[in-house]
C-alpha positions in Angstrom: 1.8 31.5 4.1 -1.3 29.6 3.9 -3.5 32.6 3.2 -1.0 34.0 0.4 -1.2 30.3 -1.1 -4.7 30.5 -1.3 -4.6 33.9 -2.7 -2.2 32.8 -5.4 -4.4 29.9 -6.3 -7.6 31.9 -6.6 -5.9 34.5 -8.7 -4.4 31.4 -11.0 -8.1 30.2 -11.3 -9.1 33.7 -12.1 -6.7 34.3 -14.6 -7.4 31.1 -16.4 -11.2 31.2 -16.0 -11.4 31.6 -19.8 -9.6 28.6 -20.6 -11.4 26.5 -18.0 -14.6 27.6 -19.4 -13.8 26.0 -22.6 -13.1 22.7 -21.0 -15.5 20.0 -21.8 -17.0 19.1 -18.4 -19.5 16.4 -17.6 -20.3 14.0 -15.0 -20.6 10.2 -15.0 -21.6 7.3 -12.6 -24.7 9.1 -11.4 -22.9 12.3 -10.8 -20.2 10.7 -9.0 -17.4 11.4 -11.5 -16.5 14.7 -12.7 -14.7 14.5 -16.2 -12.9 17.5 -17.7 -11.4 17.6 -21.1 -11.8 13.9 -21.4 -13.5 12.9 -24.7 -16.4 10.6 -24.9 -15.0 7.1 -24.6 -15.7 4.8 -27.6 -18.0 1.8 -27.2 -15.3 -0.3 -28.7 -12.8 0.4 -25.8 -15.3 -0.5 -23.2 -16.2 -3.8 -25.0 -12.6 -4.7 -25.5 -11.7 -4.1 -21.7 -14.5 -6.2 -20.1 -12.8 -9.2 -19.5 -9.9 -7.4 -17.7 -12.1 -5.4 -15.8 -13.9 -8.5 -14.4 -11.1 -10.2 -12.5 -11.5 -10.8 -8.8 -9.2 -11.6 -5.9 -9.6 -12.9 -2.3 -8.0 -11.8 0.9 -8.0 -13.9 4.1 -9.6 -12.9 7.3 -9.5 -15.9 9.4 -10.7 -19.6 10.0 -14.3 -19.9 11.5 -14.2 -20.9 15.2 -14.9 -24.5 14.5 -12.0 -24.7 11.8 -14.4 -26.1 9.2 -14.6 -22.8 7.0 -12.7 -19.9 6.3 -13.7 -16.0 6.2 -12.6 -14.1 3.4 -13.0 -10.7 1.5 -13.7 -10.5 -2.2 -16.0 -8.3 -4.4 -19.1 -9.5 -6.3 -20.7 -6.2 -7.0 -19.2 -2.6 -6.5 -16.9 -3.1 -3.3 -15.4 -5.9 -1.3 -17.5 -7.6 1.5 -17.1 -10.5 3.8 -17.9 -14.0 2.5 -17.6 -17.6 4.0 -16.1 -20.6 2.2 -17.0 -24.1 3.7 -14.6 -26.3 1.6 -11.9 -26.3 -1.2 -13.2 -24.8 -4.3 -16.5 -24.2 -2.7 -19.0 -21.4 -3.0 -18.3 -18.0 -1.5 -21.3 -17.2 0.8 -21.6 -13.3 1.0 -22.4 -12.2 4.5 -22.1 -8.3 4.2 -23.9 -6.2 1.9 -22.7 -2.6 2.6 -22.3 0.3 0.3 -18.8 0.9 1.4 -15.9 -1.8 1.4 -15.3 -3.8 4.6 -11.7 -3.6 5.6 -9.3 -4.7 8.6 -11.6 -7.5 9.7 -10.5 -9.6 12.8 -12.5 -12.6 14.2 -13.0 -12.5 17.9 -11.3 -15.6 19.5 -13.9 -18.2 20.9 -16.5 -16.9 18.7 -17.2 -16.1 15.1 -18.1 -12.6 15.8 -15.9 -10.1 14.0 -14.6 -6.5 14.5 -14.1 -4.8 11.2 -13.3 -1.3 9.9 -15.5 0.8 7.3 -15.2 4.4 6.3 -17.3 6.8 4.0 -16.3 7.7 0.5 -12.7 6.9 0.8 -12.1 9.4 3.8 -10.2 6.8 5.8 -12.0 7.9 8.9 -12.7 4.3 9.7 -15.3 3.3 12.3 -15.1 0.0 14.3 -18.1 -2.5 13.8 -19.0 -5.8 15.5 -20.5 -8.0 13.1 -22.4 -11.4 13.8 -22.1 -13.8 10.9 -25.2 -15.8 12.2 -27.7 -13.3 11.8 -25.8 -10.4 9.8 -26.1 -7.8 12.6 -23.9 -5.0 13.1 -23.2 -2.5 15.9 -20.8 0.5 15.6 -18.7 0.7 18.7 -16.5 3.6 17.8 -17.5 7.5 18.3 -18.4 7.9 14.6 -16.1 10.6 14.1 -12.3 9.8 14.6 -10.1 7.7 12.6 -9.8 4.4 14.1 -7.5 1.3 13.1 -5.0 -1.5 14.2 -7.6 -3.8 15.7 -6.1 -6.4 18.1 -8.1 -9.0 20.0 -6.9 -10.6 23.4 -6.4 -14.4 23.4 -9.5 -15.0 25.2 -11.7 -12.2 23.2 -12.3 -10.1 26.4 -10.3 -7.2 25.2 -10.2 -5.3 21.8 -7.2 -2.8 21.4 -7.1 -0.3 18.6 -5.6 3.0 17.7 -7.6 6.1 17.4 -7.5 9.7 16.9 -10.5 10.4 19.2 -8.8 12.5 21.9 -7.6 15.3 19.7 -8.1 14.4 16.0 -4.5 14.4 15.6 -2.7 11.9 17.9 -2.5 8.2 17.2 -3.4 7.0 20.7 -4.2 3.5 21.8 -7.6 2.7 23.3 -9.2 -0.6 24.6 -12.6 -2.1 24.8 -13.2 -4.4 27.9 -16.3 -6.4 26.9 -17.0 -7.9 30.3 -17.6 -4.2 31.4 -19.8 -2.8 28.7 -18.9 -0.7 25.3 -16.9 2.3 26.9 -13.7 2.6 25.3 -10.9 3.4 27.7 -7.8 5.4 26.8 -4.7 3.1 27.7 -1.9 5.1 25.9 -1.8 8.8 25.2 0.6 8.8 22.5 2.7 11.8 21.8 2.4 13.5 18.5 4.8 13.0 15.6 4.6 9.2 15.3 2.4 6.4 14.5 1.5 4.0 17.7 -0.3 0.8 17.4 -1.4 -2.4 19.6 0.5 -5.6 18.3 -0.4 -8.5 20.7 -1.7 -9.1 24.4 0.2 -11.2 26.6 -1.6 -14.6 27.5 -2.4 -13.3 30.9 -3.9 -10.0 29.3 -1.4 -8.0 31.8 0.7 -6.6 29.0 0.2 -5.2 25.6 2.9 -5.3 22.9 3.0 -1.9 21.0 5.0 -0.5 18.0 5.9 3.2 17.5 6.5 3.7 13.9 8.4 7.3 13.3 9.7 6.6 9.9 10.5 3.8 7.5 13.8 3.8 8.9 12.9 4.4 12.8 10.4 2.2 14.5 10.6 1.0 18.2 9.1 -1.5 20.4 7.3 -0.9 23.7 5.6 -3.0 26.3 2.7 -1.6 28.3 1.7 -2.7 31.6 -2.2 -2.5 31.5 -2.6 -2.5 35.3 0.0 0.4 36.0 0.0 2.2 32.8 4.0 1.8 32.7 5.4 1.9 29.3 8.7 0.1 28.8 10.7 0.6 25.5 12.5 -2.6 24.7 13.9 -1.9 21.2 14.9 1.1 19.2 15.6 4.7 20.0 15.9 8.3 18.8 19.6 8.0 19.4 20.1 4.7 17.4 17.4 4.5 14.8 16.6 1.3 13.3 13.5 -0.4 11.8 12.2 -2.7 14.7 8.8 -4.3 13.9 7.3 -6.6 16.5 5.6 -9.9 15.9 4.3 -11.2 19.0 5.1 -12.7 22.5 7.1 -16.1 22.7 4.8 -18.9 24.4 6.4 -18.6 27.6 5.7 -14.7 27.7 9.2 -13.9 28.6 10.3 -12.4 25.4 9.3 -10.9 21.9 9.9 -12.0 18.3 10.5 -9.2 16.1 12.6 -8.1 13.0 15.2 -5.5 13.0 17.7 -4.1 10.9 20.0 -2.7 13.6 22.7 -5.3 12.9 22.8 -5.0 9.2 21.2 -3.8 5.9 18.4 -6.2 6.2 15.6 -6.7 8.9 16.4 -10.0 10.4 14.0 -12.2 12.7 15.3 -11.8 16.2 14.2 -12.5 19.8 14.8 -10.4 22.9 13.7 -10.6 26.6 11.1 -8.3 28.1 13.9 -7.0 30.3 14.9 -3.8 28.7 18.5 -4.4 29.8 18.6 -7.8 28.1 20.2 -8.4 24.6 18.7 -9.1 21.4 19.3 -12.5 19.6 19.5 -12.5 15.7 17.9 -15.8 14.3 18.0 -15.4 10.7 21.7 -13.9 10.2 22.2 -16.3 7.1 19.5 -15.1 5.2 20.6 -11.9 3.4 16.9 -10.5 2.9 14.3 -9.0 5.1 11.9 -11.0 7.3 8.4 -9.5 6.9 6.2 -11.5 9.0 6.2 -14.3 11.6 3.0 -16.1 12.6 3.1 -18.7 15.5 0.5 -21.3 16.1 -1.9 -21.2 19.1 0.3 -23.4 21.3 3.4 -21.2 20.4 5.6 -24.3 19.7 5.7 -23.7 15.8 5.3 -21.1 13.3 6.2 -19.8 9.8 8.0 -16.6 8.7 8.3 -15.0 5.1 10.9 -13.3 3.6 11.0 -10.6 0.6 13.9 -12.1 -1.6 14.4 -9.4 -4.3 10.5 -8.8 -4.4 9.7 -12.7 -4.3 8.1 -14.1 -1.0 9.7 -17.2 0.5 7.9 -19.0 3.4 10.0 -20.8 6.2 8.8 -23.3 8.7 10.0 -22.0 12.3 10.7 -24.3 15.4 10.9 -21.8 18.4 12.4 -24.5 20.7 15.8 -24.4 18.9 15.2 -21.5 16.6 15.7 -23.6 13.4 14.0 -23.0 10.3 13.6 -24.7 6.7 12.1 -23.3 3.6 8.5 -24.6 2.6 8.8 -25.6 -1.0 5.0 -26.4 -1.4 4.1 -22.8 -1.7 4.0 -21.5 -5.3 6.6 -18.9 -6.2 5.0 -15.7 -5.9 3.7 -13.4 -3.0 2.6 -14.9 0.0 0.3 -12.8 2.6 -1.7 -13.2 5.7 -0.9 -16.6 7.3 -3.3 -17.9 9.7 -3.4 -21.3 11.7 -6.6 -23.3 12.5 -7.8 -23.5 16.1 -6.3 -27.0 16.3 -3.0 -25.8 14.7 -3.0 -28.7 12.0 -3.8 -26.3 9.1 -2.3 -23.0 8.0 -4.3 -20.7 5.4 -2.2 -18.2 3.2 -2.9 -16.0 0.5 -0.8 -16.4 -2.8 -0.5 -14.3 -5.5 1.6 -14.4 -8.8 1.6 -12.7 -12.4 -0.8 -15.4 -13.6 -2.9 -15.8 -10.6 -4.7 -13.4 -8.6 -4.6 -13.5 -4.8 -6.6 -16.7 -3.5 -6.4 -18.7 -0.4 -4.4 -21.9 0.0 -4.5 -24.0 3.1 -1.3 -26.2 4.1 -1.5 -29.4 6.1 1.2 -28.1 8.6 2.6 -31.6 9.4 2.7 -32.9 5.6 3.1 -29.4 3.6 0.4 -30.6 1.4 -1.1 -27.4 -0.2 -4.7 -27.2 -1.1 -6.4 -24.3 -2.8 -9.5 -23.2 -1.2 -10.7 -20.1 -3.3 -10.6 -19.7 -7.2 -11.1 -16.1 -8.1 -12.5 -15.4 -11.5 -10.2 -13.9 -14.3 -12.8 -12.5 -16.8 -12.8 -15.9 -18.9 -8.9 -14.7 -19.7 -6.2 -17.5 -20.3 -3.6 -16.2 -17.6 -1.2 -18.9 -18.7 -0.7 -16.6 -21.7 -0.1 -13.5 -19.3 3.5 -12.1 -20.1 5.8 -13.0 -17.1 8.0 -10.0 -16.1 11.7 -10.2 -16.4 13.9 -8.7 -13.6 16.6 -6.2 -14.9 19.1 -4.1 -13.3 19.9 -0.9 -15.2 22.8 1.6 -14.5 21.9 5.0 -13.3 24.0 8.2 -12.6 26.0 7.6 -9.4 28.4 4.7 -8.6 29.0 2.3 -5.9 32.6 1.0 -5.3 33.6 2.5 -8.4 30.9 0.7 -10.5 27.5 2.3 -11.8 24.6 2.0 -9.1 22.2 -0.6 -10.4 18.3 0.0 -10.1 16.0 -3.1 -10.2 13.1 -3.1 -12.4 10.5 -5.7 -13.7 10.1 -5.6 -17.5 7.0 -6.9 -19.1 7.7 -7.4 -22.8 5.2 -8.2 -25.4 5.7 -10.8 -28.1 7.1 -9.6 -31.3 10.3 -7.8 -32.4 8.9 -4.3 -31.8 9.9 -1.6 -31.1 7.1 -1.4 -28.7 5.9 1.5 -27.1 6.6 1.8 -23.2 4.7 2.5 -20.1 6.8 3.3 -17.1 4.8 2.4 -13.9 6.4 4.1 -10.9 5.3 3.1 -7.4 4.4 5.2 -4.6 5.3 5.3 -0.7 7.9 6.1 -1.5 9.2 3.4 0.5 6.9 1.1 -1.3 8.3 -1.8 -3.5 7.2 -3.1 -7.0 6.7 -6.7 -6.9 5.7 -9.2 -9.5 2.1 -9.8 -8.5 -1.1 -10.4 -10.6 -2.4 -7.5 -12.7 -5.0 -7.6 -15.4 -4.2 -3.8 -16.0 -0.6 -4.4 -17.2 -1.7 -7.3 -19.2 -4.3 -5.2 -20.7 -1.9 -2.6 -21.8 0.4 -5.3 -23.4 -2.6 -6.8 -25.2 -4.6 -3.7 -26.3 -1.9 -1.3 -26.7 1.1 -3.5 -27.7 3.0 -1.7 -25.1 5.9 -2.9 -22.9 5.4 -2.3 -19.2 8.4 -1.4 -16.8 8.4 -1.1 -13.1 11.2 0.2 -11.7 12.2 0.3 -7.9 14.0 3.5 -7.7 16.2 4.6 -4.9 14.1 5.0 -1.8 12.3 1.7 -2.5 12.1 -0.8 0.3 13.4 -4.5 -0.1 17.1 -3.7 -0.9 18.5 -2.7 2.5 18.2 0.3 4.5 21.2 2.2 2.7 19.3 2.1 -0.4 15.9 3.0 1.4 17.4 6.4 2.5 19.0 7.4 -0.8 16.0 9.8 -1.5 15.5 11.4 1.9 15.4 15.1 2.5 17.4 17.3 0.0 18.3 14.1 -2.2 14.6 13.8 -3.3 15.2 14.5 -6.9 18.0 11.6 -7.1 15.1 9.2 -7.5 13.9 11.2 -10.6 17.3 11.1 -12.0 16.9 7.2 -11.8 13.8 7.7 -14.2 16.2 9.6 -16.6 18.7 6.7 -16.3 15.8 4.3 -17.4 15.0 6.4 -20.3 18.7 6.0 -21.3 18.4 2.2 -20.8 15.3 2.1 -22.8 16.9 4.0 -25.8 19.5 0.7 -25.9 16.8 -1.9 -26.3 16.0 -2.8 -29.8 12.5 -4.2 -28.9 11.6 -0.8 -27.0 10.8 2.5 -28.7 12.4 5.2 -27.0 10.5 7.8 -29.0 7.1 6.5 -27.4 7.3 6.4 -23.7 4.6 7.3 -21.1 5.0 7.5 -17.4 2.4 6.4 -15.0 2.1 6.6 -11.1 0.1 7.2 -8.1 0.5 9.1 -4.8 4.2 9.6 -4.5 4.4 7.8 -7.8 2.2 10.8 -9.0 4.7 13.2 -7.8 7.4 11.2 -9.7 5.2 11.4 -13.0 5.0 15.3 -12.5 8.6 15.6 -11.8 9.7 13.3 -14.7 7.5 15.5 -16.9 9.4 18.7 -15.5 12.8 17.1 -16.3 12.2 14.7 -19.3 9.3 16.2 -21.2 11.3 16.1 -24.6 11.5 12.2 -24.0 8.1 11.4 -23.2 4.8 11.0 -25.1 2.3 11.0 -22.2 1.8 11.0 -18.4 -0.8 9.9 -15.9 -0.7 11.3 -12.5 -3.0 9.8 -9.9 -3.6 11.2 -6.5 -0.2 12.8 -6.9 1.9 15.7 -5.0 2.2 18.7 -6.9 3.7 21.0 -4.3 5.3 19.4 -1.2 4.8 22.5 0.8 1.0 22.7 0.1 0.9 18.9 0.6 2.4 18.8 4.1 0.2 22.0 5.1 -3.0 20.1 4.0 -2.4 16.5 4.5 -4.4 15.3 7.6 -3.1 16.1 10.9 -2.7 12.4 12.2 0.0 11.8 9.3 1.6 15.1 8.9 4.7 14.7 11.2 5.2 11.2 9.6 5.7 12.5 6.2 7.8 15.4 7.4 10.3 12.7 8.5 10.5 11.4 4.7 9.9 14.6 2.8 11.3 17.3 5.1 10.0 19.8 7.4 8.4 22.6 5.5 8.6 24.7 8.7 12.4 25.0 8.3 13.3 27.8 6.0 16.2 25.9 4.1 13.9 22.7 3.5 11.0 24.9 2.6 13.0 26.6 -0.2 14.3 23.2 -1.2 10.7 21.8 -1.4 9.5 24.8 -3.3 12.3 24.6 -5.6 11.6 20.9 -6.6 7.8 21.0 -6.5 6.3 20.4 -10.1 3.7 23.2 -9.5 6.6 25.8 -9.5 8.3 24.4 -12.5 5.0 23.9 -14.6 6.6 25.9 -17.4 9.0 22.9 -18.1 6.1 20.4 -18.5 5.6 19.8 -22.1 3.7 16.5 -22.4 0.0 15.6 -22.4 -1.1 15.0 -18.7 -4.1 13.0 -17.3 -4.7 13.8 -13.8 -6.7 11.4 -11.5 -8.1 12.2 -8.2 -10.6 11.2 -5.5 -12.5 14.2 -3.7 -12.2 12.8 -0.3 -8.5 11.9 -0.2 -7.0 12.4 3.4 -3.5 11.8 2.3 -2.9 13.7 -0.7 -5.8 16.5 -0.7 -7.8 17.2 -4.0 -6.3 20.7 -4.0 -2.8 18.9 -5.1 -4.7 18.0 -8.4 -6.7 21.3 -8.8 -3.8 23.4 -8.7 -1.7 21.4 -11.1 -4.6 21.1 -13.5 -5.1 24.9 -13.2 -1.7 25.7 -14.0 -1.3 23.3 -16.9 -4.5 24.9 -18.3 -3.1 28.3 -17.8 -0.2 27.9 -20.0 -2.2 25.9 -22.8 -0.9 22.6 -22.1 -3.2 19.5 -22.9 -4.5 18.2 -19.7 -7.5 15.8 -18.8 -9.0 15.6 -15.3 -11.0 12.9 -13.5 -12.4 13.3 -10.1 -14.4 10.8 -8.3 -16.6 12.5 -5.7 -17.1 9.1 -3.7 -13.6 8.0 -3.5 -10.4 9.0 -1.5 -6.7 7.9 -2.1 -7.4 5.6 -5.1 -10.4 4.2 -6.5 -12.3 1.2 -4.7 -15.5 1.0 -6.4 -15.7 -1.0 -9.8 -17.6 1.4 -11.7 -15.2 4.1 -11.0 -12.3 1.9 -11.6 -13.7 0.8 -15.0 -14.4 4.4 -16.1 -10.8 5.3 -15.3 -9.2 2.2 -16.9 -11.1 3.0 -20.2 -10.0 6.8 -20.0 -6.3 5.7 -19.4 -6.5 3.5 -22.4 -8.1 6.4 -24.7 -5.4 8.6 -23.4 -2.6 6.3 -24.2 -4.2 5.6 -27.7 -4.3 9.4 -28.4 -0.9 10.4 -27.2 1.3 7.4 -26.7 0.5 5.3 -30.0 0.5 8.3 -32.1 
């Protein structure tokens, strides 16, 4: 079947050769970006977008060993690098200067040395490096070929556990370095194919390793590995009774594990259970009707914090393990909260806070008093972010019913000033199990200010954050029900006097790119423009060509293309096989090295659209993968999108 697919694509390309030959093709950014059918971008657009393109953000790595500084990631040039900040509001001292962005950095306990991940050209085949901030030296300690991730140090800094595909290029095994015995990694868990396995935490005595097995967004299991005997004990989750079980770490006594689970209800509750597999789990946050997304204990294990996702907004709670009591921390600004880390003396807690009027920045809280101090102030291009439009949360009715009433779909709506009617850009998230949340975005504010457009960000069925039943509503044969939610949104837009139902665009990436293409298949008569970023155009070819290490994970969500009935369904709903129904200008954006949604997904939909004479722009960055990480590429892309919307949405 793969051979037949390639033959059909070659035939399609040959049949449309004349049309392709007429497409304006040029390169940009030193030949790293290919543009086809994209007009020259006027200098006026570049000038108008400059401020919006020069915002930054800061991500937290950890405290320094002495607790006097923090390590962060931020971007000064093209890509994010490691920096050190020595005081609140202090200068960001750049420590790494690589051509590729640094990711997954984790400081080694008892030292300022860090392990970090870095790939090449967005391939996601990350290698592991040891980095010494004192002299800037680095050493690659992985094999240079496999995909590596999920770095986890032991508490004494002797061991580094990680996930790697080095055994066969496919399986997500767990390996470990013992730095008391050289630089050779040891395979400690040979993971079965079909799921994602990753280390979470070493026990205090280094005898056990807590492990998560991720089968799907609705099925994850917790194991404890005895590092001496190699015995693996499952303590939560099973194939017979699937639930979302995500481990946070061992308790202070090493007798049990804290984790979140939705086994007892719709949402993932904070729970504790003993290491004994026959023991019973105890739910801690049963009175919070939202999911707990993270727990961080201090070094002593006698206090901590956890974060909930409450309708897309983060809430942080102080947690006392002694009596399992908790209380909300009111000093944290409303928005999104990430990456909590205690200082070595447990007196201070660093967190990252983000909201629609402030990019991600690191704040430090005095743990006793709750007093909060902002440590980083990321630039916002000179924009007055207090004038940024704040999103409004709405719930619009869709096609099916719950308890006799229309099901409601949550969406964040950014409305420009003035009566309108305003053109509308619907931004559809990926995943599909991701969730749109009200964070900082200079892009949306740019569209509002420069285009006068309203921005709507729906959380269609299948989104996380609204309970496990909602999460499952788009699985398998129900895939197009989520597309119907976009149709219902178009209906809702038509009822809003300040929104122009005759000028609507759809925009999305990855699975959101599929949603864009599918929306164009079903609703071209109601759309003016569509932007597909690294999107799936055919589920069968996507599943056959995505990287081996993630194929089975995607089959659980989308369906197994090897099953004849499911294959027929996936072929039937794939936009590539319904391209004749697409009658809306399309902009397709891709990264050449994308390991998730291969470049062939973009190439085949572009070729098919050109074959039938449909207007299509195409942008392919040869040094990027699943999304653009380099500033020069992001800038060019954002300018091209604005020009596309000017030409087709505002007309």
